[in-house]
C-alpha positions as CSV (number, residue, x, y, z in Angstrom):
1,M,54.4,64.1,223.3
2,N,56.8,63.6,220.5
3,P,58.2,60.1,219.7
4,L,61.8,60.6,221.6
5,G,60.0,61.7,224.6
6,R,57.5,59.1,224.6
7,W,60.6,56.6,224.1
8,R,62.7,58.1,227.0
9,W,59.5,57.9,229.5
10,A,58.6,54.7,228.6
11,A,62.1,53.8,229.6
12,A,61.8,55.5,232.8
13,V,58.2,53.4,233.3
14,L,60.4,50.0,232.7
15,T,62.7,51.0,234.9
16,M,60.4,51.5,237.6
17,T,58.4,48.6,236.8
18,T,62.1,46.5,237.6
19,C,62.4,48.3,240.7
20,L,59.0,47.3,242.1
21,G,60.3,43.6,242.2
22,P,58.7,40.3,240.7
23,V,55.4,41.0,239.0
24,S,52.3,38.5,240.6
25,A,51.4,36.1,237.9
26,A,47.8,37.0,238.4
27,D,48.7,40.6,237.4
28,V,48.6,42.1,233.9
29,V,51.5,44.6,233.1
30,E,51.0,47.1,230.3
31,V,54.0,49.3,229.9
32,N,53.2,51.6,226.5
33,L,51.3,49.0,225.2
34,E,47.7,49.2,225.9
35,V,45.1,46.0,225.4
36,V,42.4,47.2,223.1
37,G,40.7,43.7,222.3
38,R,41.0,39.8,223.2
39,S,39.7,36.5,222.5
40,D,39.7,32.9,224.3
41,L,39.4,31.6,220.7
42,E,36.0,30.0,221.9
43,S,37.8,26.8,223.2
44,A,39.9,25.6,225.9
45,G,43.1,24.6,224.1
46,L,47.1,25.3,223.6
47,Y,47.5,28.2,221.3
48,G,50.5,28.9,219.1
49,D,51.8,31.1,216.1
50,V,49.7,33.7,214.6
51,T,49.8,35.7,211.5
52,V,47.7,38.4,209.9
53,V,46.7,39.5,206.7
54,G,44.6,42.3,205.9
55,T,42.0,42.4,208.7
56,T,42.1,38.4,209.4
57,A,44.3,36.8,211.9
58,V,45.1,32.8,211.9
59,V,46.2,31.3,215.1
60,A,47.6,27.6,215.4
61,T,45.7,25.3,218.0
62,E,45.4,22.2,219.7
63,A,43.1,20.7,221.7
64,A,43.8,20.3,225.3
65,G,43.6,17.2,227.4
66,S,44.8,14.2,224.7
67,P,48.2,12.8,223.7
68,C,46.7,12.6,220.3
69,P,44.8,16.0,220.0
70,T,43.0,17.3,217.1
71,S,44.7,20.6,215.6
72,S,43.2,23.4,213.8
73,A,43.9,27.0,212.7
74,K,41.2,29.3,214.3
75,V,40.3,32.1,211.5
76,V,39.8,35.6,213.5
77,D,38.1,38.6,212.2
78,I,40.0,41.7,213.6
79,K,38.2,44.4,211.8
80,D,37.0,45.9,215.2
81,A,40.2,45.5,217.1
82,G,38.3,45.9,220.1
83,K,36.4,42.7,219.5
84,P,38.1,39.8,217.7
85,R,35.9,37.0,217.0
86,V,36.2,33.8,215.6
87,V,34.6,33.3,212.4
88,S,35.6,30.0,211.0
89,A,38.4,27.2,211.9
90,I,40.7,24.9,209.6
91,S,40.7,21.6,210.5
92,L,44.2,19.8,210.1
93,P,44.8,16.7,209.0
94,P,44.8,13.8,212.1
95,G,48.0,13.3,214.1
96,T,49.6,16.6,213.1
97,T,49.9,20.1,214.3
98,A,50.6,23.8,213.0
99,V,53.7,24.7,214.6
100,D,54.6,28.0,212.3
101,V,52.1,30.0,210.1
102,D,52.7,33.0,207.9
103,S,50.3,34.8,205.2
104,V,50.5,37.4,202.2
105,T,48.3,38.6,199.9
106,V,48.7,37.1,196.3
107,A,47.6,39.2,193.6
108,T,49.1,37.1,190.2
109,E,47.3,35.5,186.9
110,S,46.6,32.4,188.8
111,F,45.1,33.8,192.0
112,T,43.9,36.7,193.6
113,G,43.3,36.9,197.5
114,D,44.8,36.6,200.9
115,V,46.5,32.9,201.6
116,V,47.9,31.4,204.9
117,A,50.6,28.9,204.7
118,L,50.8,26.4,207.6
119,A,54.0,24.4,208.3
120,L,52.4,21.0,209.4
121,T,54.6,18.3,211.5
122,P,53.4,15.0,212.9
123,L,52.3,14.7,216.5
124,P,55.0,12.2,218.2
125,A,51.7,10.1,219.8
126,C,49.9,9.8,217.1
127,G,51.2,6.9,214.1
128,D,48.7,7.9,211.3
129,A,50.5,11.1,210.1
130,T,52.5,10.6,207.0
131,G,55.1,13.4,207.2
132,A,55.8,17.2,207.4
133,T,54.1,19.2,204.7
134,V,53.1,22.9,203.8
135,V,49.4,23.5,203.1
136,F,48.1,26.6,201.7
137,H,44.4,28.0,202.4
138,D,42.6,30.3,200.8
139,I,41.2,32.9,203.6
140,T,40.0,35.6,201.2
141,E,36.5,35.0,202.7
142,P,37.6,34.2,206.4
143,A,34.4,33.0,207.2
144,H,34.8,30.0,204.6
145,P,38.6,29.1,204.2
146,R,39.4,26.4,201.6
147,L,42.0,24.4,201.1
148,L,44.3,25.1,197.8
149,G,47.6,23.1,197.6
150,E,50.1,21.3,199.6
151,S,54.2,21.0,199.4
152,A,56.2,18.2,199.1
153,R,55.9,15.8,202.1
154,C,58.9,15.0,204.1
155,P,58.4,11.5,206.0
156,D,61.8,11.7,207.8
157,C,61.9,15.0,209.2
158,R,62.3,15.8,212.7
159,T,59.0,16.2,214.8
160,E,60.3,19.3,216.9
161,G,59.0,22.0,214.4
162,Q,59.6,23.1,211.1
163,S,59.2,26.9,209.6
164,V,57.4,28.6,206.6
165,T,57.8,32.3,205.8
166,L,56.1,34.1,202.4
167,A,57.4,37.1,200.6
168,T,56.6,38.7,197.1
169,R,59.2,39.8,194.9
170,A,59.0,43.1,192.9
171,D,58.3,40.9,189.6
172,G,55.0,39.7,191.5
173,E,56.2,36.1,192.1
174,V,55.4,34.6,195.4
175,L,58.0,32.5,197.3
176,A,57.5,30.4,200.2
177,S,60.6,29.0,202.5
178,R,60.3,26.0,204.2
179,T,62.6,23.8,206.4
180,N,60.9,20.5,206.0
181,T,63.5,19.0,204.0
182,P,65.2,15.4,204.2
183,R,68.7,17.1,204.9
184,P,68.7,20.3,207.4
185,G,68.2,23.6,204.8
186,V,65.8,25.1,203.2
187,A,63.3,24.7,200.3
188,I,62.3,27.5,198.0
189,D,58.9,27.1,196.7
190,D,57.2,29.4,194.0
191,V,53.7,29.9,195.4
192,S,52.7,32.4,192.8
193,D,49.6,29.8,192.0
194,P,48.9,28.4,195.7
195,A,46.9,25.7,194.4
196,R,50.4,24.3,192.6
197,P,53.4,25.1,194.6
198,T,56.6,24.2,192.8
199,T,59.8,23.6,194.2
200,V,62.6,26.0,192.5
201,G,65.4,25.5,194.4
202,Q,67.2,24.1,197.5
203,W,69.9,24.8,199.8
204,T,71.2,22.2,202.5
205,D,73.7,22.8,205.2
206,P,77.1,23.0,204.0
207,A,78.6,21.9,207.5
208,P,76.7,20.0,209.6
209,V,77.9,20.0,213.1
210,A,77.8,16.2,215.2
211,G,77.2,16.2,218.7
212,A,76.6,19.9,219.3
213,C,74.6,21.5,221.8
214,T,71.2,22.5,220.5
215,G,68.1,24.4,222.0
216,T,65.2,22.3,222.9
217,G,63.6,23.3,219.3
218,G,66.0,21.3,217.9
219,S,65.0,22.6,214.3
220,V,66.2,24.7,211.4
221,T,64.5,28.2,210.9
222,A,64.6,30.7,208.0
223,R,63.3,33.9,207.3
224,L,62.9,35.5,204.1
225,T,63.5,39.1,203.4
226,D,60.2,41.3,202.7
227,D,61.6,41.7,199.0
228,G,62.4,37.9,198.7
229,Q,65.7,38.4,197.5
230,G,67.4,36.7,200.6
231,A,66.8,34.8,203.8
232,A,68.5,34.3,207.0
233,V,69.0,30.6,208.1
234,V,69.6,30.0,211.9
235,F,70.5,26.1,213.1
236,P,69.8,25.0,216.5
237,D,73.5,24.9,217.4
238,G,73.6,28.7,216.8
239,R,75.1,28.8,213.4
240,V,73.3,31.2,211.2
241,Y,73.6,31.9,207.3
242,D,72.8,34.7,204.8
243,L,71.3,33.5,201.7
244,D,71.3,35.0,198.4
245,L,68.0,34.6,196.6
246,T,68.5,36.8,193.4
247,N,68.2,33.6,191.4
248,S,65.6,31.5,193.5
249,A,66.7,28.6,191.5
250,A,70.3,28.5,193.0
251,P,70.2,29.6,196.6
252,S,73.7,30.3,197.8
253,G,74.9,30.8,201.4
254,S,76.8,33.9,201.6
255,G,79.0,33.2,204.8
256,E,78.1,31.4,207.9
257,A,78.5,33.2,211.6
258,A,78.9,30.3,214.7
259,S,77.7,31.2,218.0
260,P,80.4,33.5,219.6
261,A,79.7,32.1,223.2
262,E,81.5,29.3,224.5
263,P,79.9,25.9,224.3
264,G,77.0,25.2,225.9
265,R,76.4,29.2,226.9
266,G,73.8,30.5,224.8
267,A,74.7,28.7,221.3
268,A,71.4,27.6,220.8
269,A,68.9,29.4,218.4
270,T,65.0,29.3,217.7
271,H,63.7,32.0,215.6
272,V,65.0,35.0,213.4
273,A,63.6,38.4,211.9
274,I,65.7,40.7,209.6
275,M,65.5,44.4,210.2
276,P,66.6,47.0,207.5
277,L,68.3,49.6,210.1
278,G,69.0,52.7,208.2
279,N,72.0,52.0,205.6
280,R,72.5,48.3,207.0
281,T,70.7,45.4,207.5
282,V,70.5,43.2,210.7
283,A,69.5,39.4,211.7
284,I,67.9,39.6,215.3
285,V,68.2,35.8,216.5
286,S,66.2,34.2,219.3
287,E,68.7,32.1,221.6
288,D,66.5,29.0,223.1
289,V,66.8,27.1,226.2
290,L,69.6,24.4,225.9
291,D,69.2,20.8,226.1
292,D,69.4,19.3,229.7
293,G,72.5,17.3,228.4
294,C,74.7,20.9,227.8
295,P,76.8,22.4,230.2
296,D,76.8,25.8,231.6
297,A,73.1,26.6,230.9
298,P,73.0,30.2,230.5
299,T,72.0,32.6,233.2
300,A,70.6,35.2,230.8
301,H,68.8,34.6,227.6
302,G,68.4,37.3,224.9
303,L,69.1,38.2,221.5
304,R,72.0,37.6,219.0
305,V,72.2,40.7,216.6
306,L,74.2,40.2,213.1
307,E,74.9,42.4,210.7
308,L,74.2,41.4,207.1
309,E,76.0,42.0,204.2
310,R,75.9,40.2,201.0
311,G,78.8,38.1,200.3
312,L,80.3,38.4,204.0
313,T,80.0,36.5,206.9
314,P,77.4,37.8,209.2
315,R,78.9,39.8,211.7
316,E,78.1,39.7,215.5
317,Q,77.0,43.1,217.2
318,T,76.4,43.7,220.5
319,P,73.6,41.1,222.0
320,V,70.8,42.1,224.0
321,R,69.9,40.0,227.2
322,F,68.0,40.0,230.3
323,P,68.3,38.2,233.6
324,S,65.2,36.2,233.1
325,A,64.5,32.3,233.4
326,S,62.0,32.9,230.1
327,A,63.9,32.6,226.6
328,P,62.7,34.5,223.9
329,G,61.0,32.5,221.2
330,R,59.0,34.3,217.6
331,L,59.6,37.8,216.6
332,V,58.8,40.5,213.7
333,A,60.7,43.3,213.1
334,S,59.2,47.0,211.9
335,G,61.2,50.0,211.7
336,S,63.6,49.9,214.3
337,L,61.6,48.0,216.8
338,A,61.6,44.3,217.5
339,Y,58.4,42.5,218.8
340,V,59.6,39.6,220.9
341,A,57.1,36.8,222.1
342,W,59.3,36.2,225.4
343,H,57.1,33.6,226.9
344,G,56.9,34.0,230.7
345,D,58.2,37.8,230.1
346,G,55.4,38.3,228.2
347,L,55.4,40.7,224.7
348,R,58.7,42.7,225.0
349,V,59.4,45.7,222.5
350,I,62.9,46.6,222.0
351,D,64.0,49.6,220.2
352,F,67.4,49.0,218.1
353,G,67.6,52.6,216.7
354,E,69.4,53.9,219.3
355,V,73.1,53.6,220.2
356,R,72.1,50.7,222.7
357,A,69.1,48.4,222.4
358,R,66.7,48.9,224.8
359,T,63.1,47.8,225.7
360,V,60.8,50.6,225.3
361,A,57.1,48.6,225.9
362,Q,56.2,45.4,227.3
363,F,53.2,43.7,227.8
364,I,52.4,40.7,230.6
365,P,49.3,38.9,230.8
366,S,48.0,36.8,233.4
367,Q,49.8,33.5,233.9
368,P,51.8,34.6,230.7
369,D,53.5,32.4,228.2
370,V,53.4,34.6,225.2
371,V,54.0,32.4,222.2
372,G,53.0,34.4,218.9
373,V,53.3,38.0,217.5
374,A,52.3,39.8,214.3
375,L,51.4,43.4,213.4
376,L,48.4,45.6,212.0
377,P,49.1,48.9,210.7
378,Q,47.8,50.2,214.2
379,H,48.0,47.2,216.7
380,V,50.1,44.4,217.5
381,V,48.4,40.8,217.8
382,V,49.9,38.5,220.1
383,T,49.0,34.9,221.4
384,D,49.0,33.5,224.9
385,L,49.4,29.4,224.9
386,T,46.7,29.1,227.4
387,T,44.7,32.3,227.4
388,G,44.2,33.1,223.9
389,L,44.5,36.2,221.7
390,Y,45.3,39.9,222.7
391,V,45.0,42.9,220.2
392,L,47.4,45.8,221.8
393,E,47.6,49.5,220.6
394,R,50.8,49.8,218.8
395,P,53.3,52.3,219.9
396,E,55.0,54.6,217.8
397,E,58.1,54.0,215.5
398,A,60.8,55.4,213.8
399,G,60.0,53.2,210.5
400,G,63.8,52.4,209.9
401,R,64.8,56.2,210.3
402,A,67.9,57.0,212.4
403,G,67.7,56.7,216.2
404,F,68.0,59.2,218.7
405,W,71.9,60.0,218.9
406,S,71.7,60.2,215.0
407,Q,68.8,62.7,215.2
408,F,70.4,64.5,217.8
409,L,73.7,64.6,215.8
410,S,71.3,66.0,212.9
411,L,70.2,68.9,215.4
412,L,73.8,69.8,215.9
413,P,74.3,72.9,213.6
414,Y,70.9,74.5,215.2
415,L,72.0,74.0,218.4
416,A,75.4,75.5,217.8
417,F,73.2,78.6,216.4
418,A,71.0,78.8,219.2
419,G,73.8,78.7,221.4
420,V,75.8,81.7,219.5
421,A,72.6,83.7,219.6
422,T,72.4,82.9,223.5
423,A,75.7,83.6,224.1
424,A,75.4,87.1,222.3
425,F,72.3,87.5,224.6
426,V,73.9,86.7,227.9
427,V,77.3,87.4,227.8
428,P,76.6,91.4,227.7
429,R,74.6,91.0,230.2
430,L,76.5,88.9,232.6
431,A,79.7,91.6,232.0
432,M,77.1,94.2,233.5
433,G,76.2,91.9,236.4
434,R,72.5,91.4,235.4
435,A,71.8,87.8,234.1
436,P,68.7,87.2,232.3
437,V,66.0,84.9,234.5
438,G,64.7,82.2,232.4
439,A,61.3,81.1,232.9
440,G,61.0,76.9,233.9
441,S,59.7,74.4,231.7
442,P,57.2,72.0,233.2
443,V,58.8,68.4,233.3
444,P,56.4,65.6,232.3
445,S,56.2,62.7,234.6
446,P,56.0,59.6,233.3
447,E,52.9,57.4,233.0
448,R,52.3,54.7,235.6
449,A,52.7,51.3,234.8
450,R,49.4,49.9,234.9
451,R,48.8,46.4,236.8
452,R,45.7,45.2,237.0
453,A,44.6,42.0,238.9
């Protein structure tokens, strides 16, 4: 089936799934996303964010059952997608946990290999941690990871969470964005030599809002563009900034978009992805669950969509929301698809290449709380809070090309020609009272959503 037909039938399958009513927590739902491998990560615990580089995945992990648990990052070999296996673990400093992870392949004069960045934050119940930081490990040999370097520590940073992203610029410089800064904002590090991370620029919140309703995450999140020339920054009160990093030593905010909602309704923000979409670029922002003290909590959680244009305020587009108690979390973008770890709703894949964004695939594990997502060329890797790591077959995507309606419009000249030709054939016969009889075309039936107990 061609990609357009596959997406139409995927939408039909999802509609049928909705009509079936609530899904049992014991069911596994795979709609246009088939599980090809999984791992329980070889220990009971709580699992967090995931990143992949090459054929290696790294998963943030906390031991279960202790107010001050030991934490690590599990290194998983996924060369064989059907049999992911833990090959090592990176032990984290006592009293800290990894709240965000990212990875990149570095090829510079100082270092060549695969690097993972772990954003560490102190655990509230532990008194021996010395502040939030980002550590860099060499995972070129997945079975033998080694510590390379560490960013500046922030003893006064909030403990709710920090973020880190990595990007390689056209000149080979490797940048890291991190939000473990004394004042809310973003620090930009040059990690071309990951053994010696160097802070080259810093940007701070130009308009702090006192007493604003915020999400339960309560921290600033930044995401670098793939080319490292810019970043999107979201604050927990819903404000979004578009940063210009053309000069990484002097980051500049090129606009602010406050939440369009009335106070207390979907204003909070947690994570962001940046999606080049045709001739424009959009930021997709996850709306968080609001703090208990905020009035009028939203009944639908979803994704804000903002169009980014350098030098202008981000412009709000039509949001994507679903009537669900679960809020979206981490997300990644590729082509016209956003892969969203939607906690209790599993993994949602949303196509933004259409006139109206819509879900085209979904995976819901048993007892779901999907918290992390990362992409391989042929697979999607997701993590669930309690059940571990899953490898899914990756759906086809448009690769950032125009969506269905744009493709439809591009076909109009051919359709017009076909219409003229058909008219030339049919009209004379109608005039003679003999309309041609066409052969019917078989209509494919949508694949059924699989539910496995």
